Structure formats: C-alpha cells, structure tokens
C-alpha positions in Angstrom: 98.0 52.1 48.0 97.5 55.5 46.3 94.1 57.0 45.7 94.6 56.4 41.9 95.0 52.6 42.7 91.8 52.4 44.7 89.3 50.1 42.9 86.3 51.8 41.5 83.0 51.0 43.2 80.1 49.3 41.4 78.1 52.5 40.8 81.2 54.2 39.4 81.9 51.3 37.0 78.3 51.4 35.8 78.4 55.2 35.4 81.4 54.9 33.1 79.4 52.5 30.8 76.3 54.7 30.8 78.2 57.5 28.9 78.6 55.3 25.8 75.3 53.4 25.8 72.7 54.0 23.0 69.1 54.9 23.5 68.1 51.6 22.0 66.7 48.2 23.1 69.2 45.5 24.1 70.5 43.1 26.8 73.0 43.8 29.5 75.1 41.5 31.7 76.6 42.4 35.1 79.8 40.5 35.9 81.7 40.2 39.3 85.4 40.4 39.9 85.8 36.7 39.0 84.2 37.2 35.6 81.0 35.3 36.6 77.8 36.7 35.1 75.6 37.8 38.1 72.6 39.2 36.3 71.1 39.4 32.8 68.5 42.0 32.0 66.8 43.5 29.0 65.8 47.0 28.3 63.7 49.1 25.9 66.3 51.8 26.3 69.7 50.6 27.5 71.0 54.0 28.5 67.9 54.8 30.6 67.7 51.3 32.2 71.4 51.1 33.2 71.4 54.7 34.5 69.0 53.5 37.3 71.8 51.4 38.7 73.9 54.5 39.4 71.5 55.5 42.1 71.4 52.3 44.3 70.0 54.0 47.4 66.5 53.9 45.9 66.7 50.2 45.0 66.1 47.0 47.0 68.8 45.5 49.2 69.2 42.6 46.7 69.9 45.0 43.8 72.2 47.0 46.0 74.3 43.9 46.7 74.4 43.1 43.0 75.6 46.7 42.1 78.3 46.6 44.8 79.7 43.4 43.4 79.7 44.6 39.8 83.2 44.7 38.3 82.2 45.1 34.6 79.3 44.9 32.2 78.6 43.6 28.7 75.9 44.7 26.2 74.2 43.4 23.2 72.0 45.8 21.1 68.8 44.4 19.5 66.4 45.8 16.9 63.3 45.5 19.1 62.4 45.0 22.8 60.8 41.6 22.0 64.1 40.4 20.5 65.8 41.6 23.7 63.3 39.6 25.8 64.0 36.4 23.8 67.8 36.9 24.1 67.5 37.6 27.8 65.6 34.3 28.4 68.2 32.4 26.3 71.2 33.9 28.3 69.6 33.3 31.7 69.0 29.7 30.8 72.5 29.2 29.6 74.4 31.3 32.2 72.3 30.7 35.3 73.1 34.1 36.9 72.6 34.0 40.7 70.6 37.3 40.9 68.0 36.3 38.2 64.9 34.3 38.6 65.9 30.8 37.6 63.7 28.0 36.2 64.9 25.1 38.4 63.4 22.2 36.5 63.7 22.4 32.7 61.4 19.5 32.2 60.6 18.4 28.6 57.0 17.4 28.0 55.9 14.6 25.7 53.7 15.0 22.7 51.5 12.7 20.6 52.8 12.4 17.0 50.9 11.2 13.9 54.0 10.7 11.7 53.3 11.1 8.0 56.6 9.9 6.5 55.1 6.5 5.7 52.3 5.2 3.5 50.5 4.2 6.7 51.1 7.0 9.3 51.9 5.8 12.8 50.6 7.1 16.1 53.1 7.4 18.9 54.6 9.3 21.8 57.3 11.9 21.0 59.9 13.8 22.9 62.6 16.2 21.6 62.9 18.2 18.5 60.2 18.1 15.8 62.3 16.9 12.9 60.0 14.1 11.8 57.2 15.2 9.5 53.8 14.8 10.9 51.2 16.3 13.2 52.2 17.1 16.8 49.7 17.4 19.6 50.6 18.5 23.1 52.3 19.1 25.4 51.1 16.5 27.9 52.2 17.1 31.5 53.3 13.5 32.1 54.3 10.3 30.2 51.4 8.5 32.1 48.9 11.0 30.6 50.2 10.4 27.1 50.2 6.6 27.5 46.6 6.6 28.8 45.5 8.9 25.9 47.4 6.8 23.3 45.7 3.6 24.5 42.3 5.2 24.1 43.2 6.7 20.7 44.3 3.3 19.4 41.0 1.8 20.4 39.1 4.8 18.8 41.0 5.1 15.5 42.9 1.8 15.1 46.1 3.4 14.0 49.4 1.5 14.1 52.2 2.2 16.6 54.8 -0.2 15.2 58.1 0.6 13.6 58.6 0.8 9.8 60.8 -2.4 9.8 58.2 -4.3 11.8 55.5 -3.1 9.4 57.5 -4.2 6.4 58.1 -7.7 7.8 54.5 -8.6 8.5 52.8 -11.4 6.6 49.8 -11.7 9.0 48.3 -9.3 11.5 49.9 -8.9 14.9 48.3 -9.0 18.3 47.3 -5.3 18.1 44.8 -6.3 15.4 43.5 -9.2 17.4 42.7 -7.0 20.4 41.2 -4.3 18.2 43.8 -1.6 18.6 45.0 -1.5 15.0 43.4 -1.9 11.6 46.4 -3.8 10.2 47.2 -1.8 7.0 50.5 -3.8 6.9 48.7 -7.0 5.6 45.9 -5.2 3.7 43.1 -5.8 6.3 42.2 -2.2 5.5 43.0 -0.3 2.4 45.4 2.6 2.5 42.6 4.9 1.4 40.3 3.9 4.3 43.3 4.0 6.7 43.9 7.6 5.6 40.4 8.4 6.7 41.1 7.0 10.1 44.2 9.2 10.3 42.2 12.3 9.3 39.6 11.5 12.0 42.3 11.2 14.6 43.9 14.5 13.5 40.5 16.2 13.6 39.8 14.9 17.1 43.1 15.9 18.5 42.7 19.3 16.9 39.6 20.0 18.9 36.9 18.9 16.3 35.7 16.1 18.5 32.0 16.7 18.0 32.1 16.3 14.2 34.2 13.1 14.5 31.7 11.7 17.0 28.7 12.6 14.9 30.3 11.0 11.9 30.9 7.8 13.9 27.4 7.8 15.3 26.0 8.0 11.7 28.2 5.1 10.6 27.1 3.0 13.6 23.4 3.7 12.8 23.9 2.8 9.2 25.7 -0.5 10.2 22.8 -1.4 12.5 20.3 -0.7 9.8 22.2 -3.0 7.4 22.2 -5.7 10.2 26.0 -5.5 10.3 26.1 -5.7 14.0 29.8 -6.7 14.3 30.8 -3.4 12.6 28.3 -1.5 14.7 29.8 -2.9 17.8 33.3 -2.0 16.7 32.2 1.6 16.1 30.4 1.6 19.5 33.7 0.6 21.2 35.5 3.4 19.3 32.9 6.0 20.5 33.4 4.7 24.1 37.2 5.2 23.8 36.6 8.8 22.6 34.3 9.4 25.5 37.0 8.1 27.9 39.6 10.5 26.5 37.2 13.5 27.0 36.4 12.5 30.5 40.0 12.5 31.7 41.3 15.4 33.7 39.9 17.2 36.7 39.2 20.5 34.8 37.7 20.8 31.4 37.1 23.9 29.2 33.9 24.5 27.3 35.0 27.8 25.6 38.8 27.6 25.7 40.1 25.4 22.9 43.9 26.0 23.4 45.6 27.7 26.3 48.5 27.6 28.7 47.5 28.7 32.2 50.1 30.1 34.7 49.4 30.7 38.4 51.9 31.7 41.0 51.8 31.6 44.8 54.4 32.8 47.3 54.8 31.6 50.9 57.6 31.3 53.3 60.0 33.0 51.0 59.4 30.4 48.2 57.5 30.4 45.0 55.4 27.8 43.1 54.2 28.2 39.6 51.5 25.8 38.4 51.3 25.4 34.6 48.2 23.8 33.1 47.9 22.8 29.4 44.5 22.9 27.7 44.3 21.6 24.1 41.2 20.6 22.1 39.0 21.8 25.0 40.6 19.2 27.3 43.0 19.4 30.2 46.2 17.7 29.2 47.7 17.9 32.6 49.7 20.3 34.8 53.1 20.6 36.4 54.3 22.5 39.4 57.6 24.5 39.1 59.5 26.1 42.0 61.6 28.9 40.4 64.6 30.1 42.4 64.0 33.8 43.2 64.9 36.2 46.0 62.1 36.4 48.6 62.0 40.2 48.3 60.6 39.9 44.7 56.9 40.1 44.2 54.8 37.4 42.5 54.2 39.3 39.3 57.9 40.0 38.8 58.8 36.3 39.3 56.0 35.1 37.0 57.1 37.4 34.2 60.7 36.2 34.3 59.4 32.6 34.6 57.2 32.8 31.5 60.1 34.2 29.4 62.3 31.3 30.3 59.6 28.7 30.1 59.0 29.4 26.4 62.7 29.7 25.5 62.6 26.2 23.9 58.8 25.5 23.8 56.0 26.6 21.5 53.4 28.7 23.3 49.7 28.1 23.0 47.6 30.6 21.1 46.3 31.9 24.5 48.3 32.4 27.7 46.2 32.9 30.8 48.0 34.4 33.9 47.2 35.0 37.5 49.1 38.2 38.0 49.6 41.2 35.7 52.8 41.5 33.8 54.7 44.8 33.6 55.0 44.6 29.8 52.3 42.1 28.5 52.4 43.5 24.9 56.2 43.0 24.7 55.8 39.4 26.0 53.0 38.7 23.6 55.0 40.0 20.7 58.0 37.9 21.7 55.9 34.7 22.1 54.2 35.4 18.7 57.6 35.7 17.1 58.7 32.4 18.6 55.5 30.6 17.7 55.2 32.0 14.2 51.6 33.0 14.8 49.6 35.4 17.1 49.8 34.6 20.8 47.5 36.5 23.2 48.2 37.0 27.0 45.2 37.6 29.2 44.6 38.3 32.9 41.0 37.2 33.1 38.7 38.9 35.6 35.5 36.7 35.3 34.0 33.8 33.5 35.4 30.4 32.6 38.9 31.7 32.0 39.0 33.1 35.5 37.8 29.8 36.8 40.7 28.0 35.1 43.2 30.5 36.6 41.7 30.1 40.0 41.9 26.3 39.7 45.6 26.6 38.8 46.2 29.0 41.7 44.6 26.6 44.2 46.9 23.9 42.9 49.9 26.2 43.3 49.0 27.1 46.8 48.5 23.4 47.8 51.7 22.2 46.1 53.8 24.9 47.9 52.1 24.0 51.2 53.1 20.4 50.7 56.6 21.4 49.7 57.1 23.6 52.8 55.8 20.9 55.1 58.1 18.3 53.5 61.0 20.7 53.7 60.4 21.3 57.4 60.4 17.6 58.0 63.6 17.1 56.0 65.3 19.9 57.9 64.4 18.2 61.2 65.7 14.9 59.9 69.0 16.4 58.7 69.4 18.1 62.1 68.9 14.6 63.6 71.5 13.1 61.3 74.0 15.8 62.4 73.3 15.1 66.1 73.4 11.3 66.0 76.4 11.0 63.7 78.4 13.8 65.4 78.4 16.3 62.6 79.2 20.0 63.2 76.0 21.1 61.2 73.2 19.5 59.3 74.4 18.1 55.9 73.3 20.0 52.8 74.1 17.1 50.5 74.0 13.4 51.3 75.2 10.8 48.8 74.5 7.0 49.1 76.2 4.4 47.0 75.3 0.8 46.1 76.3 -1.8 43.6 74.2 -4.3 41.6 75.3 -7.3 39.5 74.6 -11.0 38.9 77.8 -13.0 39.5 79.7 -10.0 38.4 78.0 -9.6 35.0 76.5 -6.2 33.9 77.9 -4.7 37.1 76.9 -1.1 37.9 77.4 1.3 40.7 74.7 3.8 41.6 74.7 7.1 43.5 71.6 8.8 44.9 71.6 12.3 46.4 69.3 13.8 49.1 69.2 17.2 50.8 66.8 19.6 52.4 64.3 19.2 49.7 64.3 15.4 49.7 65.7 13.2 47.0 67.4 15.2 44.2 67.0 12.8 41.2 68.6 15.2 38.7 71.9 14.6 40.6 71.6 10.7 40.6 74.5 9.0 38.7 75.3 5.5 37.5 78.7 4.0 36.9 79.3 1.1 34.5 82.1 -1.0 36.1 84.9 -0.9 33.5 87.9 -2.4 35.3 89.0 -5.8 33.9 91.1 -6.5 37.0 88.1 -6.8 39.4 87.2 -10.3 40.2 83.5 -10.9 39.2 81.4 -10.3 42.3 84.1 -8.3 44.2 81.9 -5.7 45.9 84.9 -4.0 47.5 86.7 -3.6 44.1 83.5 -2.3 42.5 83.0 0.3 45.2 86.7 1.3 45.0 86.3 2.0 41.3 83.1 3.9 41.7 84.4 6.2 44.4 87.7 6.7 42.7 86.0 7.9 39.5 83.4 10.0 41.3 85.8 11.9 43.6 88.6 12.2 41.1 86.2 13.9 38.7 84.7 16.0 41.5 88.1 17.2 42.6 89.2 18.1 39.0 86.0 19.9 38.0 84.4 21.5 41.0 85.5 24.2 43.4 85.3 23.6 47.1 82.1 25.7 47.6 80.5 25.2 44.2 76.8 24.5 43.9 74.1 23.9 41.4 72.8 27.4 40.5 69.2 26.2 39.9 68.7 23.9 42.9 71.2 25.3 45.4 72.5 21.8 45.9 76.3 21.9 46.6 78.6 19.8 44.4 80.5 18.3 47.3 78.7 15.9 49.7 78.9 16.4 53.4 78.0 12.8 54.2 78.4 9.6 52.2 76.6 6.4 53.2 78.1 3.1 51.9 76.0 -0.1 51.8 78.4 -2.4 53.8 80.1 -2.9 57.1 83.7 -2.4 58.4 85.3 -4.1 55.3 83.6 -1.7 52.9 84.4 1.3 55.0 88.0 0.3 55.2 88.2 -0.1 51.4 86.6 3.3 51.0 89.0 4.9 53.5 92.0 3.6 51.5 90.6 5.1 48.3 90.0 8.5 50.0 93.4 8.5 51.6 95.0 8.0 48.2 93.0 10.7 46.6 93.9 13.3 49.2 90.6 15.2 48.8 90.6 19.0 49.1 87.9 19.0 51.7 86.6 16.7 54.5 83.8 14.2 53.7 82.2 12.0 56.3 81.9 8.3 55.2 79.5 6.0 57.1 79.0 2.3 56.5 75.6 0.7 56.9 75.6 -3.0 57.7 72.4 -4.9 57.6 71.1 -6.3 60.9 71.0 -10.0 61.8 68.9 -12.0 59.4 68.8 -8.7 57.4 66.3 -7.4 59.9 65.4 -3.7 59.2 65.9 -1.7 62.3 68.9 -3.7 63.5 71.5 -2.0 61.2 74.9 -1.3 62.5 76.7 1.9 61.6 80.5 2.2 61.1 82.5 5.5 61.2 86.2 6.1 61.3 87.3 6.7 64.9 84.1 5.2 66.4 83.0 1.8 67.6 80.2 0.2 65.6 76.9 1.5 66.9 73.1 1.2 66.4 70.4 3.8 66.4 67.3 3.6 68.6 64.8 1.2 67.1 62.0 3.7 66.6 64.2 6.8 65.9 62.9 8.8 62.9 66.5 9.3 61.7 66.9 5.5 61.5 63.8 5.3 59.2 65.3 8.2 57.2 68.6 6.4 56.7 66.7 3.2 55.7 64.8 5.2 53.1 68.1 6.5 51.7 69.6 3.0 51.6 66.5 1.5 50.0 66.4 4.2 47.4 70.0 3.6 46.4 69.3 -0.1 46.3 66.2 0.4 44.1 68.1 2.7 41.7 71.1 0.3 41.5 68.9 -2.7 40.7 66.8 -0.7 38.2 69.9 0.4 36.4 71.4 -3.1 36.4 68.2 -4.6 35.0 68.0 -2.0 32.2 71.6 -2.7 31.2 71.0 -6.5 31.3 67.9 -6.1 29.2 69.8 -4.0 26.7 72.5 -6.7 26.4 69.8 -9.4 25.9 68.1 -7.7 23.1 71.3 -6.7 21.3 70.9 -7.3 17.5 73.3 -9.9 16.0 74.0 -7.4 13.2 75.7 -5.1 15.8 78.5 -7.7 16.1 79.5 -7.4 12.4 82.3 -5.0 11.8 81.4 -2.3 9.3 77.6 -2.6 9.8 76.5 0.8 10.9 73.0 2.2 11.4 72.4 2.8 7.6 73.4 -0.7 6.4 71.6 -2.2 9.4 68.4 -0.4 8.5 68.8 -1.4 4.8 69.2 -5.1 5.8 66.3 -5.1 8.2 64.0 -3.2 5.8 64.7 -5.7 3.1 64.7 -9.0 5.1 62.5 -8.0 8.0 64.7 -9.4 10.8 68.2 -10.3 11.8 67.2 -14.0 11.7 66.2 -13.6 8.0 69.5 -11.9 7.2 71.3 -14.9 8.8 69.6 -17.3 6.4 70.1 -15.1 3.3 72.3 -16.3 0.4 75.3 -14.3 -0.8 73.5 -13.2 -4.0 70.5 -11.9 -1.9 72.9 -9.9 0.3 74.7 -8.4 -2.7 71.3 -7.2 -4.1 70.8 -4.8 -1.2 71.7 -1.1 -2.0 74.9 -0.1 -0.1 76.1 -3.7 0.4 79.2 -4.4 -1.7 80.4 -7.9 -2.6 83.1 -7.8 0.1 80.5 -6.7 2.8 78.0 -9.3 1.6 80.8 -11.9 2.0 81.6 -10.7 5.5 77.9 -10.8 6.6 77.5 -14.3 5.0 80.7 -15.6 6.7 79.6 -14.2 10.1 76.5 -16.2 10.1 77.8 -19.3 8.3 81.3 -19.7 9.8 82.3 -23.1 11.0 82.3 -23.4 14.8 
C-alpha cells in the first residue's frame, strides 16, 4: 500500500472537518467505519468544540478511543444552544450511541385525568399522549400510587370513572353510587351544575389548593349539622377523611415546595443510580430509580446533566427542578426545559432548608438502591458462574432464555419466553407467541414448542448480527443458554428444529423435567451428549434454575389468561363484517349495549347516522338469522 492509500487517523479526519465548521451552535455526530453513530454532542460553538478533539492526548482514555475510531462526522447547525441541547437529547434517544450516557429504562409514568369532553367529566388514570381535552395531574411514579389516589379521590369528590357508552345506557345508578364513590349524574341523582362544582373542587385540590377545598367542605359539614341533616354531614365527613388520606400518603412531604422534580445521583462500583422524585400539590407523588449506562470514568455531575436532557425529551418538566450536583451549563438547560414546557422552568442546587432536605432524601434513596443493585448483581454473577460450572459451559452465560407453553385443551395457546442475565430478570426482553399453526393437534406441546422456537430463531438469525446487543442494557441479542420446560422428548424436538435452522452460532439447549410427583428439587436435566442428571438437592444453582422455570410458567399462564379473557369479552358486533370502530361506537352510544342492538328492529337500526339500509339489514340478519 502506498503512503497516499494509508487511511487517515481519527484526529486527521476531525481536523479536516474543523476547517469548514461555523462559529455557531449545533449538534455533531461521530461515526465509525461501519457507519454507526458512536457519539452525539452539542456545542455553543461547533468549531471550537470539535477542535478539542484534534488534541486527544489531553483527553480521557474513553474519548481517545472514540476519536481513534472516528471515520467521519455529521453536523446540524441550530439557532441557539438550547435548541442544540434538545436536538442532542432526541438524537441520543433515537440512535443509542455507545459513547453517550444512555437512559436505560424509558419508563412512561401515569397521570390522573379529569376529562372535560363530556357533560359530566370523568376522573381516570391516563398514559400516553395528551390528546384528550381535560386537566392532567402527575406524573405518578407507579400505577399503584395512581390507583390508591384515584380511590381516595372518588370517595372525596364522587366523580364518575365510567365510559361514555356506559354512562349513556344507565337507567338507574350503578354500584359506584351505592358504595358512595360516585354522585350518579347519569341518572340525575345530582344536577350537572352541582356536579361541575365537584369537578372544580377536585381540580383545585389536585392543583395544590387543598386547604381552601377542605375549609369549604368543613363549612358545608357544619351547616349540614346545624340543619340536622346528619346524613349529608356524615357524607362530607367521609369526603374529608378521604382527602386527609391522600395527603398522608408518601414518605416525604413538602411544606414550601408546591411543584418540583428532584434528581439525585450516586456512583459506586463503576455504576450510577439516579433517583427521581415527583412533588406536586405539596405532596410526594412517588419516585423511581434509574440506572443510566455511562462510562465509569465520568463524574456524577456529567452523567446527571446528560440524564436530565434525555429524561425530559418526551416529558413535561415541573416548574422547579432540584438537583444534587452542579450542572456545567444550568442556564442553557433551564432555557431548553422552559422551551419544552412552554413556561418558565428553574433549576436549583439547594444548599440549605427544605429543598436541600428533599435532595438529601433522594440522594439517600439513590445510594441505597444502588447498594441493593450491586449486592444482587454480585449474587447473580455467582449464580451464573455456578450455571457454567454445573452445565459444562466455557464461561458464565450473559443471556439465558426460558420457554414454556400454556393452553386449555389446545385453546388460546401461547408460548412464552423470559430472559435473565447478570442483572436478574430482564422483563423488557420478555416475548409471547400466539400459536398460529392450524396443523398442530390441540394440546401438542411438542408442536407448539417447535413453532415458537422456529419463529424466534428464524427472526433472530435474519435480524441480528452474531455479537449484537441492546445498547441501553448491554444484554446480547443471542442467548448463550436456553432452558426448555420438558424432558428428553421436548429436547429432541428442539434439537430437530435447531438442526433444520442451521444457526450461525452455538446455543446450548437444556431440558428440565419435573421430578417424581412433580417434587421441586428432584428435577432431571437433559443435554445433548450427556446422560440425564440431577443437581445436588440444596445447590443454589438448582434454586436459581427453579426460579427461572417458575417465572416462565407464571408469564406463560398470565399471558394465556389475558388472551382467554379477551376472547370471552369480545363484543358480538365485532363479528359483523363492515362494522368498524366508528359504526360500533354509534350503535353502542344509541342503544347502550350489544344486547340492545340485537333486539332492535330494522327501522331503528336505519335511524342511526352512518348506518345505511344495506348495513342495517346485515346487522338485523346477523342477530335474527335462522339457526
């Protein structure tokens, strides 16, 4: 090879780009020889920022590795640095570059919604985009916290939680009215004007004006008692008790902080944990621990700044963001978050007072959560080393998959796959398989397992490279070990499938047969090329494999039950050709139920907007055809 053909080094490639870069804000991407984006960064001055990469000797080892692997770069100019920050967070989330800090768990949090698109607004849990008109309150850190708060809110404000079609079909109050969790506007037990006052009280309470709502209710209770209306006074007393219960929930409350998101980060053992607490209406609405993927050489403040940018990429920030470590550019971050929220957002690093107490509380939780994670990880590593030793593997498995089937006499048959690794069960990688083949005899477990594994490994071979892994979790796409619930017969069926597929890499398959009388601890294990064997009765690896098998069984049964329940509640209108969601909604809104539709006459059906004569005849014939 001549000197002219020698590939340019990373610094030389970067130096060539610097010559043409503007002195303006923007975002840059560094790509390797395969065209994969390795890193996404933002800059107030692109030329100055990228110039730093031409002198790698002064940078960290991690950055030096990145520079050496750089084959090309891409740039996007923005008007402001805050725009660059928002674009950077978006690109990191979408591209998952391996040298960036990555938000592992992109959890969506539930909200409480008072929907105002109906004459009697409903109170319910909400996830997803905010397309429905109404008042949104949250986020709550868990569905359990939302359910608990909703139950108390229904007792306190008596707002309905039923669907519009259920509401329209009522002729008498439902059970929610009987147990004093709804005021029954559907049947006129309360006027819409008085119901609107309940809605406003609920909105005020969730907006942080709880004292005024409680004072108002206390005055009403006193007036009812003076008028000897003790039944109404008792009802208001119960509502006040429900409000007090909501306010008492949570292990940390705020007297002076009405609305804030609190971020605290802790590093230990080369890993990071960020605890996020949500405070709304002076109440703690829960917390959630995140474990961002970041190089151990990075400091906590650097990881926290990158984390916050990604965290708010698709979320609305609180008016106040409290942090445990200083950001390098807090003003830029505040401007970017304000732009996203459409209102002013402040970022504070509190030094004293209640705000500092809230941050310290979050920091303690981050430290304890990471400690538990490290202890569990050490235990899992030891167990995986035991799996390698007892099953004759060359090294501890990074990814274990376990498969099971569930059905009742072959109906609603499903296959389930659970995944485990060094960090325990990886539920984001769980998969279910609806058994589709019509050639499988109902109840044929061998046939079902054959279909599941064929679909799983065919897709894996087509879509994944041999050494590919999940960028966020580090979990490889290919399993090292696969456990099958079954004995020699199941393992033979699996071996036939794998032989036909001719997989590009070796995967160890192990069958687990239940012990005599299904006795846990007496399981037999089957592997190709080995006689059936058992593990020592009290061996921790045996308990570990039992946990894996039981988790697969639990997941398979749960999926099967959900599918069976869905089949059982299928609406008869779904069986009529030409009835889509719009016509179905029109019929149910008019008649109240599918049963009422089935009893309707032809003329009644034709009177529904969107239902033609031909469609009305089709619906009528469907429910009145001769058997």
